[in-house]
MIKOL-70239 format. One line per field, with one value per residue: z, y, x of N, C-alpha, C in turn; residue in three letters. Coordinates in steps of 0.1 Angstrom, whole numbers, plus 5000, padded with zeros to 4 digits. Each point is the difference from the previous one (the first is absolute). Layout:
nw <- (Z:...) .
nv <- (Y:...) .
nu <- (X:...) .
caw <- (Z:...) .
cav <- (Y:...) .
cau <- (X:...) .
cw <- (Z:...) .
cv <- (Y:...) .
cu <- (X:...) .
rest <- (ALA:...) .
//
This chain:
nw <- (4225:5009:5009:5006:5006:4988:4994:5008:5000:4987:5000:5009:4992:4991:5011:5002:4988:5002:4992:5006:5012:4996:4994:5012:5000:4996:4988:5001:5005:5012:5008:5009:5008:4999:5010:4990:4993:5011:4995:4990:4997:4989:4999:4989:4994:4988:4994:4994:4993:5002:4997:4991:4996:5002:4994:4990:5001:5000:4991:4996:5003:4994:5001:5012:4993:5006:4991:5010:5003:4987:5001:4990:4999:4989:4992:4991:4988:5002:5012:5008:5012:5006:5011:5004:5005:5006:5002:5000:5002:5006:4993:4994:5005:4995:4995:5006:4987:5007:4989:5001:4988:4993:4991:4990:4992:4990:4994:4989:4992:5012:5002:5010:5001:5011:5008:5008:5008:5011:5009:5010:4998:5011:4996:4989:5005:5009:4989:4993:5011:4998:5004:5010:5006:5003) .
nv <- (5239:4998:5004:5012:4998:4996:5009:5009:4995:4999:5012:5003:4994:5006:5007:4988:5006:5003:4990:4993:5004:4998:4990:5003:5003:5013:5001:5011:4990:5005:4994:5009:5000:5013:4994:4990:5011:5003:4988:5009:4998:4995:5012:4998:4992:5001:4996:4991:5002:5014:5000:4991:5006:5011:4995:4995:5012:5006:4991:5004:5012:5000:4988:5003:5010:5004:5006:5006:4997:4997:5014:4999:5011:4998:5000:5004:5001:5012:5001:4995:5000:4994:4994:4994:4988:4998:4987:5001:4988:5007:4989:5010:5005:4991:5012:5004:5000:5010:5001:5012:4997:5011:4997:5007:4994:5003:4998:4994:4998:4998:5010:4996:5013:5001:4994:5009:4994:5001:5002:4992:5010:5004:4996:5005:5011:4999:4996:5010:5008:4999:4988:5008:4997:5007) .
nu <- (1808:5010:4992:5001:4988:4996:5006:4995:4988:5001:5006:4991:4991:5007:5001:4996:4995:5013:5001:4991:5005:5013:4995:4995:5013:4998:5005:4993:4992:4996:5008:4994:5010:4996:4993:5002:4999:4992:4997:5002:4988:5003:4994:5006:4990:5006:4988:4994:5011:5001:4987:5002:5011:4993:4989:5008:5006:4989:4996:5012:4996:4988:5003:4995:5006:4989:4993:4995:4988:4997:5001:4991:5006:5007:4990:5009:4996:5005:4994:5009:4994:5010:4996:5012:5000:5011:5001:5014:5006:5010:5003:5006:4989:4992:4999:4989:4998:4996:4993:4996:4995:5002:4992:5006:4991:5007:4988:5005:4990:4995:5009:5009:4997:4994:5008:4995:5009:4993:5009:5000:5009:4995:4988:5003:5004:4989:4993:5006:5001:5013:5000:5000:5012:4989) .
caw <- (5006:5014:5006:5010:5011:4996:4999:5014:5007:4994:5004:5014:5001:4993:5005:5002:4987:4995:4986:4998:5006:4992:4987:5001:4998:4987:4997:5007:5013:5011:5014:5008:5014:5003:5013:5001:4998:5013:5005:4991:4991:4987:5002:4987:4990:4988:4990:5005:5003:5012:5010:5003:5008:5013:5007:5003:5010:5012:5004:5005:5014:5007:4991:5002:4998:4993:5004:5007:5005:4991:5002:4989:5004:4987:4989:4987:4989:4998:5012:5012:5012:5010:5011:5001:5011:4999:5013:4996:5006:4993:5004:5003:5013:5009:5004:4991:4993:5001:4993:4993:4988:4994:4986:4990:4987:4988:4989:4987:4990:5006:5006:5010:4997:5013:5013:5010:5013:5012:5010:5013:4999:5013:5001:4991:5006:5011:4995:4991:5006:5005:5014:5008:5013:5010) .
cav <- (5008:5002:5014:5003:4991:4986:5000:5001:4987:4990:5003:4996:4985:4992:5005:4988:4996:5013:5002:5002:5013:5011:5001:5009:5014:5004:5000:5012:5000:5001:4996:5009:4999:5011:5000:4991:5008:5003:4988:4997:4990:5005:5002:5000:4991:5003:4990:4986:4993:5005:4998:4986:4998:5006:4991:4988:5003:5001:4987:4993:5005:4996:4990:4998:5013:5000:5011:4996:5010:5011:5008:5010:5013:5008:4991:5006:4992:5002:5002:4992:5002:4989:4997:4986:4996:4989:4995:4988:4998:5004:4990:5005:5006:4993:5009:5001:5013:5004:5012:5005:5008:5007:5001:5007:4994:5007:4990:5005:4989:4987:4998:5010:5011:5003:4996:5007:4995:5006:4990:5005:4996:4995:4986:4993:5000:4991:4986:4996:5004:4989:4997:5003:4994:5011) .
cau <- (5011:4999:5000:5010:4998:5003:5015:5006:4997:5008:5013:5001:4998:5011:5013:5008:5004:5005:4998:4986:4997:5007:4993:4988:5005:5003:5014:5005:4994:5010:4997:5007:4998:5009:5006:5012:5012:5005:5007:5011:4995:4994:4986:4992:5003:4992:4999:4998:5013:5005:4990:5001:5013:4997:4992:5007:5009:4992:4996:5012:5001:4988:4994:4985:4994:4986:4991:4988:4990:5000:4989:5000:4993:4997:4998:4995:5005:5014:5008:4995:5008:4997:5009:5002:5010:5009:5006:5008:5013:5012:5009:5013:5000:4991:4989:4988:4997:4986:4999:4988:5003:4990:5004:4992:5002:4995:4999:4996:5000:5001:5013:5003:5009:5007:4996:5008:4996:5006:5002:5007:5015:5004:4997:5010:5014:5001:4999:5011:5013:5008:4998:5012:5001:5002) .
cw <- (5014:5004:5011:5012:4997:4998:5014:5007:4994:5004:5015:5001:4994:5004:5002:4987:4993:4985:4997:5004:4991:4986:5000:4997:4985:4998:5007:5014:5011:5013:5008:5015:5006:5014:5002:4998:5013:5006:4991:4990:4987:5001:4987:4991:4988:4990:5006:5005:5014:5012:5004:5009:5014:5009:5004:5011:5014:5005:5005:5015:5009:4992:5001:4999:4992:5006:5006:5004:4991:5001:4989:5005:4989:4989:4988:4989:4999:5012:5012:5011:5010:5011:5001:5009:4996:5014:4996:5006:4991:5004:5005:5014:5010:5005:4990:4995:5000:4994:4994:4989:4996:4985:4991:4987:4989:4988:4987:4990:5005:5006:5011:4995:5012:5012:5010:5014:5011:5011:5013:5000:5013:5001:4990:5006:5011:4996:4993:5006:5005:5016:5007:5013:5010:5013) .
cv <- (5003:5014:5000:4990:4986:4998:4999:4987:4989:5001:4995:4985:4993:5004:4989:4995:5013:5003:5003:5014:5011:5001:5008:5015:5002:5000:5012:5001:5000:4996:5009:4998:5011:4999:4991:5008:5004:4988:4996:4989:5006:5000:5000:4990:5003:4990:4986:4993:5004:4997:4985:4998:5006:4990:4987:5002:5000:4986:4991:5004:4995:4990:4998:5013:4999:5011:4994:5012:5013:5008:5011:5013:5009:4990:5007:4991:5002:5002:4992:5004:4989:5000:4985:4997:4989:4996:4987:5001:5005:4990:5005:5006:4992:5008:4999:5014:5003:5014:5003:5009:5008:5002:5007:4995:5008:4990:5007:4989:4986:4996:5010:5009:5003:4994:5006:4996:5008:4989:5006:4995:4995:4985:4992:5000:4990:4986:4996:5003:4988:4998:5003:4993:5011:4996) .
cu <- (4997:5000:5010:4999:5004:5015:5007:4998:5009:5014:5002:5000:5012:5014:5010:5006:5005:4998:4985:4996:5005:4993:4988:5003:5002:5015:5007:4995:5010:4994:5009:4997:5009:5007:5011:5013:5007:5008:5012:4997:4995:4985:4992:5005:4991:5001:4999:5012:5005:4990:5001:5012:4998:4992:5007:5011:4993:4997:5012:5002:4989:4992:4985:4993:4987:4992:4987:4991:5000:4987:5001:4992:4996:4999:4994:5006:5016:5008:4993:5010:4996:5010:5000:5011:5009:5004:5007:5013:5011:5011:5013:5001:4991:4988:4988:4999:4985:4999:4986:5005:4988:5005:4990:5004:4994:5001:4997:5001:5002:5013:5002:5011:5009:4993:5010:4995:5007:5000:5006:5014:5005:4997:5009:5014:5001:5000:5013:5014:5007:4998:5014:4999:5002:4994) .
rest <- (MET:LYS:ASN:ALA:VAL:GLN:LEU:PHE:GLN:THR:TYR:LEU:ASP:THR:ILE:GLN:SER:PRO:ARG:VAL:ALA:ALA:GLN:LEU:PHE:ALA:GLU:GLU:GLY:ALA:LEU:GLU:ILE:PRO:TYR:LEU:LYS:SER:LEU:GLY:ILE:ASN:HIS:ARG:ALA:GLN:GLY:PRO:GLU:GLN:ILE:GLU:ALA:PHE:ILE:ALA:SER:LEU:LEU:THR:LYS:VAL:PRO:ASP:PHE:LYS:PHE:ARG:SER:VAL:ARG:PHE:LEU:ILE:ASP:THR:PRO:GLU:GLN:ALA:PHE:ALA:GLU:TYR:ASP:VAL:GLU:ALA:LEU:VAL:PRO:ALA:THR:GLY:ARG:ILE:TYR:ARG:GLN:SER:TYR:ALA:GLY:ARG:LEU:VAL:ALA:ARG:ASP:GLY:LYS:ILE:GLN:LEU:LEU:ARG:GLU:SER:MET:ASP:THR:VAL:ALA:ALA:ALA:ASN:ALA:PHE:SER:PRO:VAL:THR:ASN:ALA) .
//
């Protein structure tokens, strides 16, 4: 049975495979990115099906989205905290999405119960905002 850090690392490593990443979550497990709410984006997905759809939607916007430079700062059997980065092209805008995330994962019985991530919404807005001819 995987502990919190193992689940977290597997999630980060499999983000390009939405179904594989989503299957790490418990049936009632949730992926939350509260700061997305300020951008008008659904900030919570619950259960493997919604989480898979959320990740798949992200990959349609940023096909080369991959987590890099993972730094675990808290490592217990049931909780982990890490910082990790993304740098990928957003084809719709032609901009590079540069983002540092911080995530807290809660695990139970070898499944992710909760993954709550924080991010820089300004960096996200800059990468995803429509290009204007100003």
